[in-house]
Structures are given as structure tokens and as C-alpha cells.
GUZA-990805 format. One record per residue (C-alpha): residue in one letter; chain; x, y, z. Coordinates in nm, 3 decimals, decimal comma, padded with zeros to 5 digits. Layout:
<nodes>
{resn = A	chain = A	x = X	y = Y	z = Z}
...
</nodes>
This chain:
<nodes>
{resn = M	chain = A	x = -03,205	y = -00,331	z = -01,374}
{resn = T	chain = A	x = -02,879	y = -00,246	z = -01,199}
{resn = R	chain = A	x = -02,576	y = -00,472	z = -01,172}
{resn = I	chain = A	x = -02,340	y = -00,425	z = -00,890}
{resn = V	chain = A	x = -01,981	y = -00,529	z = -00,826}
{resn = L	chain = A	x = -01,912	y = -00,562	z = -00,464}
{resn = S	chain = A	x = -01,588	y = -00,614	z = -00,290}
{resn = I	chain = A	x = -01,626	y = -00,797	z = 00,043}
{resn = G	chain = A	x = -01,360	y = -00,843	z = 00,310}
{resn = S	chain = A	x = -01,314	y = -00,937	z = 00,668}
{resn = N	chain = A	x = -01,027	y = -00,970	z = 00,908}
{resn = L	chain = A	x = -01,197	y = -01,015	z = 01,238}
{resn = G	chain = A	x = -01,384	y = -01,313	z = 01,386}
{resn = D	chain = A	x = -01,511	y = -01,589	z = 01,149}
{resn = R	chain = A	x = -01,393	y = -01,416	z = 00,834}
{resn = L	chain = A	x = -01,549	y = -01,665	z = 00,590}
{resn = A	chain = A	x = -01,882	y = -01,671	z = 00,766}
{resn = R	chain = A	x = -01,896	y = -01,291	z = 00,745}
{resn = L	chain = A	x = -01,825	y = -01,305	z = 00,368}
{resn = Q	chain = A	x = -02,088	y = -01,578	z = 00,339}
{resn = S	chain = A	x = -02,348	y = -01,356	z = 00,521}
{resn = V	chain = A	x = -02,339	y = -01,110	z = 00,224}
{resn = V	chain = A	x = -02,384	y = -01,374	z = -00,037}
{resn = D	chain = A	x = -02,672	y = -01,530	z = 00,161}
{resn = G	chain = A	x = -02,825	y = -01,183	z = 00,214}
{resn = L	chain = A	x = -02,817	y = -01,106	z = -00,152}
{resn = G	chain = A	x = -02,998	y = -01,442	z = -00,225}
{resn = E	chain = A	x = -03,127	y = -01,476	z = -00,580}
{resn = A	chain = A	x = -02,973	y = -01,141	z = -00,679}
{resn = V	chain = A	x = -02,627	y = -01,310	z = -00,688}
{resn = R	chain = A	x = -02,500	y = -01,373	z = -01,044}
{resn = A	chain = A	x = -02,131	y = -01,462	z = -00,963}
{resn = V	chain = A	x = -01,902	y = -01,505	z = -00,674}
{resn = S	chain = A	x = -01,532	y = -01,507	z = -00,702}
{resn = P	chain = A	x = -01,293	y = -01,745	z = -00,520}
{resn = V	chain = A	x = -01,198	y = -01,629	z = -00,177}
{resn = Y	chain = A	x = -00,847	y = -01,478	z = -00,137}
{resn = E	chain = A	x = -00,627	y = -01,413	z = 00,161}
{resn = T	chain = A	x = -00,465	y = -01,069	z = 00,149}
{resn = Q	chain = A	x = -00,252	y = -00,846	z = 00,354}
{resn = P	chain = A	x = -00,408	y = -00,532	z = 00,492}
{resn = W	chain = A	x = -00,411	y = -00,224	z = 00,273}
{resn = G	chain = A	x = -00,370	y = 00,127	z = 00,403}
{resn = G	chain = A	x = -00,075	y = 00,097	z = 00,647}
{resn = V	chain = A	x = -00,250	y = -00,008	z = 00,962}
{resn = E	chain = A	x = -00,100	y = -00,303	z = 01,154}
{resn = Q	chain = A	x = -00,358	y = -00,584	z = 01,167}
{resn = G	chain = A	x = -00,425	y = -00,937	z = 01,063}
{resn = P	chain = A	x = -00,488	y = -01,068	z = 00,707}
{resn = F	chain = A	x = -00,811	y = -01,030	z = 00,524}
{resn = L	chain = A	x = -01,028	y = -01,277	z = 00,338}
{resn = N	chain = A	x = -01,162	y = -01,105	z = 00,021}
{resn = A	chain = A	x = -01,398	y = -01,187	z = -00,257}
{resn = V	chain = A	x = -01,600	y = -01,014	z = -00,525}
{resn = V	chain = A	x = -01,973	y = -01,067	z = -00,569}
{resn = I	chain = A	x = -02,177	y = -00,962	z = -00,880}
{resn = A	chain = A	x = -02,544	y = -00,914	z = -00,832}
{resn = D	chain = A	x = -02,846	y = -00,782	z = -01,011}
{resn = D	chain = A	x = -03,161	y = -00,618	z = -00,867}
{resn = P	chain = A	x = -03,406	y = -00,411	z = -01,071}
{resn = T	chain = A	x = -03,520	y = -00,228	z = -00,756}
{resn = C	chain = A	x = -03,173	y = -00,100	z = -00,650}
{resn = D	chain = A	x = -02,998	y = 00,208	z = -00,769}
{resn = G	chain = A	x = -02,654	y = 00,322	z = -00,621}
{resn = Q	chain = A	x = -02,812	y = 00,455	z = -00,301}
{resn = G	chain = A	x = -03,010	y = 00,134	z = -00,263}
{resn = W	chain = A	x = -02,706	y = -00,082	z = -00,300}
{resn = L	chain = A	x = -02,521	y = 00,143	z = -00,055}
{resn = R	chain = A	x = -02,791	y = 00,096	z = 00,197}
{resn = R	chain = A	x = -02,787	y = -00,278	z = 00,152}
{resn = A	chain = A	x = -02,403	y = -00,287	z = 00,199}
{resn = Q	chain = A	x = -02,425	y = -00,085	z = 00,519}
{resn = E	chain = A	x = -02,694	y = -00,316	z = 00,647}
{resn = F	chain = A	x = -02,463	y = -00,615	z = 00,594}
{resn = E	chain = A	x = -02,183	y = -00,436	z = 00,773}
{resn = R	chain = A	x = -02,414	y = -00,345	z = 01,069}
{resn = A	chain = A	x = -02,542	y = -00,689	z = 01,097}
{resn = A	chain = A	x = -02,178	y = -00,810	z = 01,122}
{resn = G	chain = A	x = -02,111	y = -00,573	z = 01,407}
{resn = R	chain = A	x = -01,898	y = -00,335	z = 01,198}
{resn = V	chain = A	x = -01,771	y = -00,042	z = 01,401}
{resn = R	chain = A	x = -01,623	y = 00,244	z = 01,210}
{resn = G	chain = A	x = -01,313	y = 00,329	z = 01,401}
{resn = Q	chain = A	x = -00,963	y = 00,375	z = 01,268}
{resn = H	chain = A	x = -00,952	y = 00,451	z = 00,895}
{resn = F	chain = A	x = -00,818	y = 00,138	z = 00,703}
{resn = G	chain = A	x = -00,831	y = -00,040	z = 01,044}
{resn = P	chain = A	x = -00,943	y = -00,393	z = 01,121}
{resn = R	chain = A	x = -01,308	y = -00,480	z = 01,055}
{resn = T	chain = A	x = -01,564	y = -00,754	z = 01,093}
{resn = L	chain = A	x = -01,697	y = -00,685	z = 00,752}
{resn = D	chain = A	x = -01,632	y = -00,439	z = 00,477}
{resn = V	chain = A	x = -01,867	y = -00,414	z = 00,174}
{resn = D	chain = A	x = -01,756	y = -00,174	z = -00,099}
{resn = L	chain = A	x = -01,954	y = -00,082	z = -00,401}
{resn = I	chain = A	x = -01,694	y = -00,100	z = -00,684}
{resn = A	chain = A	x = -01,901	y = -00,033	z = -00,994}
{resn = C	chain = A	x = -02,273	y = -00,017	z = -01,075}
{resn = Y	chain = A	x = -02,433	y = -00,066	z = -01,418}
{resn = G	chain = A	x = -02,771	y = 00,021	z = -01,550}
{resn = D	chain = A	x = -02,791	y = 00,069	z = -01,932}
{resn = T	chain = A	x = -02,435	y = 00,203	z = -01,888}
{resn = E	chain = A	x = -02,188	y = 00,237	z = -01,614}
{resn = V	chain = A	x = -02,327	y = 00,456	z = -01,325}
{resn = I	chain = A	x = -02,116	y = 00,758	z = -01,240}
{resn = A	chain = A	x = -02,199	y = 00,909	z = -00,897}
{resn = R	chain = A	x = -02,028	y = 01,194	z = -00,703}
{resn = E	chain = A	x = -02,251	y = 01,225	z = -00,402}
{resn = S	chain = A	x = -02,167	y = 01,315	z = -00,036}
{resn = N	chain = A	x = -02,197	y = 00,958	z = 00,064}
{resn = L	chain = A	x = -02,129	y = 00,765	z = -00,263}
{resn = T	chain = A	x = -01,871	y = 00,775	z = -00,526}
{resn = L	chain = A	x = -01,913	y = 00,539	z = -00,828}
{resn = P	chain = A	x = -01,714	y = 00,379	z = -00,954}
{resn = H	chain = A	x = -01,507	y = 00,336	z = -00,641}
{resn = P	chain = A	x = -01,225	y = 00,579	z = -00,660}
{resn = L	chain = A	x = -00,945	y = 00,353	z = -00,533}
{resn = A	chain = A	x = -01,060	y = 00,023	z = -00,668}
{resn = H	chain = A	x = -00,806	y = 00,022	z = -00,957}
{resn = L	chain = A	x = -00,524	y = 00,059	z = -00,695}
{resn = R	chain = A	x = -00,625	y = -00,246	z = -00,498}
{resn = A	chain = A	x = -00,509	y = -00,586	z = -00,607}
{resn = F	chain = A	x = -00,747	y = -00,739	z = -00,347}
{resn = V	chain = A	x = -01,036	y = -00,593	z = -00,565}
{resn = M	chain = A	x = -00,885	y = -00,643	z = -00,906}
{resn = V	chain = A	x = -00,772	y = -01,013	z = -00,877}
{resn = P	chain = A	x = -01,109	y = -01,153	z = -00,750}
{resn = W	chain = A	x = -01,306	y = -00,932	z = -01,003}
{resn = L	chain = A	x = -01,092	y = -01,055	z = -01,293}
{resn = A	chain = A	x = -01,137	y = -01,418	z = -01,175}
{resn = V	chain = A	x = -01,511	y = -01,388	z = -01,187}
{resn = D	chain = A	x = -01,545	y = -01,154	z = -01,486}
{resn = P	chain = A	x = -01,234	y = -01,172	z = -01,728}
{resn = G	chain = A	x = -01,389	y = -00,908	z = -01,956}
{resn = A	chain = A	x = -01,459	y = -00,651	z = -01,687}
{resn = E	chain = A	x = -01,392	y = -00,286	z = -01,739}
{resn = L	chain = A	x = -01,369	y = -00,006	z = -01,486}
{resn = T	chain = A	x = -01,382	y = 00,370	z = -01,553}
{resn = I	chain = A	x = -01,109	y = 00,571	z = -01,396}
{resn = A	chain = A	x = -00,998	y = 00,924	z = -01,464}
{resn = V	chain = A	x = -00,874	y = 00,860	z = -01,819}
{resn = G	chain = A	x = -01,201	y = 00,660	z = -01,908}
{resn = P	chain = A	x = -01,293	y = 00,286	z = -01,919}
{resn = R	chain = A	x = -01,002	y = 00,045	z = -01,880}
{resn = P	chain = A	x = -01,000	y = -00,335	z = -01,878}
{resn = V	chain = A	x = -00,954	y = -00,469	z = -01,521}
{resn = A	chain = A	x = -00,684	y = -00,699	z = -01,647}
{resn = R	chain = A	x = -00,484	y = -00,399	z = -01,759}
{resn = L	chain = A	x = -00,534	y = -00,212	z = -01,438}
{resn = L	chain = A	x = -00,423	y = -00,525	z = -01,247}
{resn = A	chain = A	x = -00,113	y = -00,558	z = -01,472}
{resn = E	chain = A	x = -00,018	y = -00,193	z = -01,382}
{resn = L	chain = A	x = 00,000	y = -00,264	z = -01,015}
{resn = D	chain = A	x = 00,331	y = -00,344	z = -00,839}
{resn = P	chain = A	x = 00,413	y = -00,722	z = -00,840}
{resn = P	chain = A	x = 00,431	y = -00,740	z = -00,458}
{resn = D	chain = A	x = 00,073	y = -00,604	z = -00,439}
{resn = R	chain = A	x = -00,044	y = -00,855	z = -00,698}
{resn = D	chain = A	x = 00,156	y = -01,134	z = -00,538}
{resn = G	chain = A	x = 00,002	y = -01,055	z = -00,195}
{resn = V	chain = A	x = -00,332	y = -01,183	z = -00,305}
{resn = R	chain = A	x = -00,339	y = -01,557	z = -00,259}
{resn = L	chain = A	x = -00,618	y = -01,820	z = -00,307}
{resn = S	chain = A	x = -00,732	y = -01,907	z = 00,044}
{resn = G	chain = A	x = -00,850	y = -02,257	z = -00,033}
{resn = Q	chain = A	x = -01,191	y = -02,162	z = 00,105}
{resn = A	chain = A	x = -01,507	y = -02,099	z = -00,092}
{resn = L	chain = A	x = -01,833	y = -01,924	z = -00,059}
{resn = T	chain = A	x = -02,150	y = -02,112	z = -00,157}
{resn = W	chain = A	x = -02,439	y = -01,975	z = -00,366}
{resn = N	chain = A	x = -02,704	y = -02,118	z = -00,590}
{resn = A	chain = A	x = -02,626	y = -02,031	z = -00,945}
{resn = K	chain = A	x = -02,943	y = -01,985	z = -01,160}
{resn = P	chain = A	x = -02,967	y = -02,133	z = -01,508}
{resn = G	chain = A	x = -02,901	y = -01,875	z = -01,777}
{resn = C	chain = A	x = -02,725	y = -01,627	z = -01,543}
</nodes>
């Protein structure tokens, strides 16, 4: 079985509906969904604010490449156009970390796991910590608690991640 941590975001169109499309598309594989946060864009491109969330899902049939294909299918269905790097997008689905018996480490031409920039992004760390307070992420120096990684970010970055007052819906399964 593989468990995936997905960061989902949108800043074009019906942002909440685009995030909900990922949760709906994952169906019974969903194990946890964070609150929805509104965040300023990351990467220096002038654009509108994002809605962001983290989804944790399990699927015994998916490896890292399988999760990547699913993420890209969600983006295509939302009309994602890959234009300007760090530019506006209808939907962004990033694979943050993947776990089998242990954390999956991948360095492939189309997939790097864990996500190499996740620990620098408060819009990933804040929602992940909200849904999994004991989460750890492997970075260059080894596994680190997400809470510690978040604490190491600049206060303006952390403070720029605010609860949106909106929520994603999903059917929690007993025992999950």
C-alpha cells in the first residue's frame, strides 16, 4: 500500500470547486483532508491569491509514478495549462511525500520524492501539520518533523497562510 501526501492549490476560476474535484476524484482513497487556507502566491509572479489544502490518501495499486499520473489527470481535467513557471493556475497537484513500508525516495526525470521544495513552502507545511501533527519529511539532512520545518520558515511566510473559512467535504471511513 502507498500513502501519499498531496498539496493542492488553485488561484483561477472557482478555486474551491477545483480543490474539491481532487478530493472527489480520489474517493475512498482519501484518509484526511486539511482545512482550506488562502495564501499569497509563491515564486515571485504577480497574480491573485491561492486556496491551498493537503490531502492524504492511500491506494495499494499506486506507486509514485501512479500517483503522478493521477495528479496530472486532475490538473488536465481542470484545464491546467503549463505556461509561466510559478504562474497562475486552475489547479496544482503536487506530490509531497509518498510512503510504502518506508518513505519513498525517487529521483527520476519526471518525479522527485519527497518534493524538493516542500519544506520551504508554508502553504504546504501549515495544512499538512493541521491534518497530521506528527508528520515528518525527509530533506537533505534526513527526516525532520514538519512542525520544526515550519518553525524554521520566516514569520511573514507562515503568517501569510490564513484559514479561508471554506472547507472541502469528504466521507471519512471508520477506522481510518
